[in-house]
Structure formats: C-alpha cells, structure tokens
C-alpha positions, -999 to +999 in steps of 0.1 A: +179-127-028+180-104+004+186-063-006+175-067-043+143-062-056+121-084-076+100-067-107+069-082-104+041-060-122+040-029-138+005-008-148+001+029-160-002+035-123+022+012-098+052-012-100+051-038-077+085-056-063+088-084-042+116-075-014+129-088+021+104-097+035+077-078+017+056-068-014+059-028-023+036-011-042+052+024-057+025+042-070+034+066-101+029+102-108-001+096-132-034+111-123-055+097-094-080+065-100-111+077-116-133+051-106-130+017-085-133-004-113-099+007-116-087-005-086-106-040-088-083-046-121-054-039-101-060-058-077-071-088-096-033-085-114-022-080-075-041-113-066-020-131-092+015-119-088+008-124-050-017-152-044-030-156-013-006-187+002+024-159+003+009-131+012+006-148+051+046-146+057+051-109+036+040-076+048+024-048+021+045-016+011+021+008-005+045+034-019+025+066-023+051+091-023+049+095-058+011+097-062-012+124-066-031+131-036-063+120-038-090+146-026-127+127-038-140+114-003-172+099-019-147+073-043-121+067-018-155+055+003-168+036-027-131+017-030-128+006+008-139-033-008-115-030-029-087-018-009-094-042+019-087-068-012-052-057-019-048-052+018-060-093+021-038-120+035-011-099+044+013-101+074+012-061+080+006-035+059+021-002+061+011+033+041+045+050+034+041+093+018+059+117+010+045+149+032+026+155+062-004+168+042-006+130+028+001+119+061-029+136+076-048+124+052-038+087+048-045+084+089-083+102+089-088+076+060-076+044+078-090+059+109-127+060+088-125+028+074-106+010+105-085+001+092-052-009+112-025+001+086+009+018+099+010+053+082+051+063+075+067+095+062+098+079+070+105+046+047+134+031+066+106+030+097+077+019+072+101-009+060+106-024+096+068-024+101+059-044+072+091-064+084+076-072+115+107-053+131+092-022+144+061-017+172+032-001+157+030+025+183+060+040+163+043+055+134+061+083+124 
C-alpha cells in the first residue's frame, strides 16, 4: 500500500491517516481547542485507531498547516500531559507548520516542554524525518 493513505479517524478537528511508514494527524481549519478534555478525548481516539503495539514501527506527523495558530500559552502548558499521550510510543514525531511564525512558536513550545520533536515547514523533510530517512539536525 505504498504511497496510498488509509483514513483511520475523522473528527471535527483532525483527520488521521496511515501512510507509508507513519501516521499523519492533519489539523482542520476549525477553532483552536478550548480545553484539555478535548485533547484527551482525541488522544484516546488515536490510541484506539493506532494501538501502542503498532506505534514503535511508525513515525507521527502532526500536520498543523490548516489549523489555527494557538495563542493561549497557559492552555498549552495544561495540555502537555495529553500531548505526551498523543506522542507516546511513536518512533519519531514531527510537527509540520505552514508559516515562519508557526515554526518559531512550535520550536519555542517544544523547547519549553522539553520535547525532542522535529519542527518543519517543509513537508518532504518532515516525512523523511518521521520515516527515519533524515537526521534530526536537518530540520527545515
């Protein structure tokens, strides 16, 4: 099934697909999350769609290009445990953003949370990273 995306989960805020060697969570152009419970529900849905036993062989690509820019830093801090639950078990995690401002913001938030994700504004580089085909230092 190389090259073909298989839809695993569709919610109001995201579409989750299984692609060649990774899972893509594509954020939809809807208002940002309002509370931690929304993210916890999504993390549970993702856990059912992609069980832990499958995650170690897959990367996770969070495609945030269509999503709104999150501006509530206090909410993001409260969401960190649920975000960690989303990432848990995946071999590599990358965040794909569409703007330079989004990249700066994602880098800052990842650094503050102590996360070791790749932050990208280039889709091909992000995909190579989550597939393990590119060194982490080449984050563009």
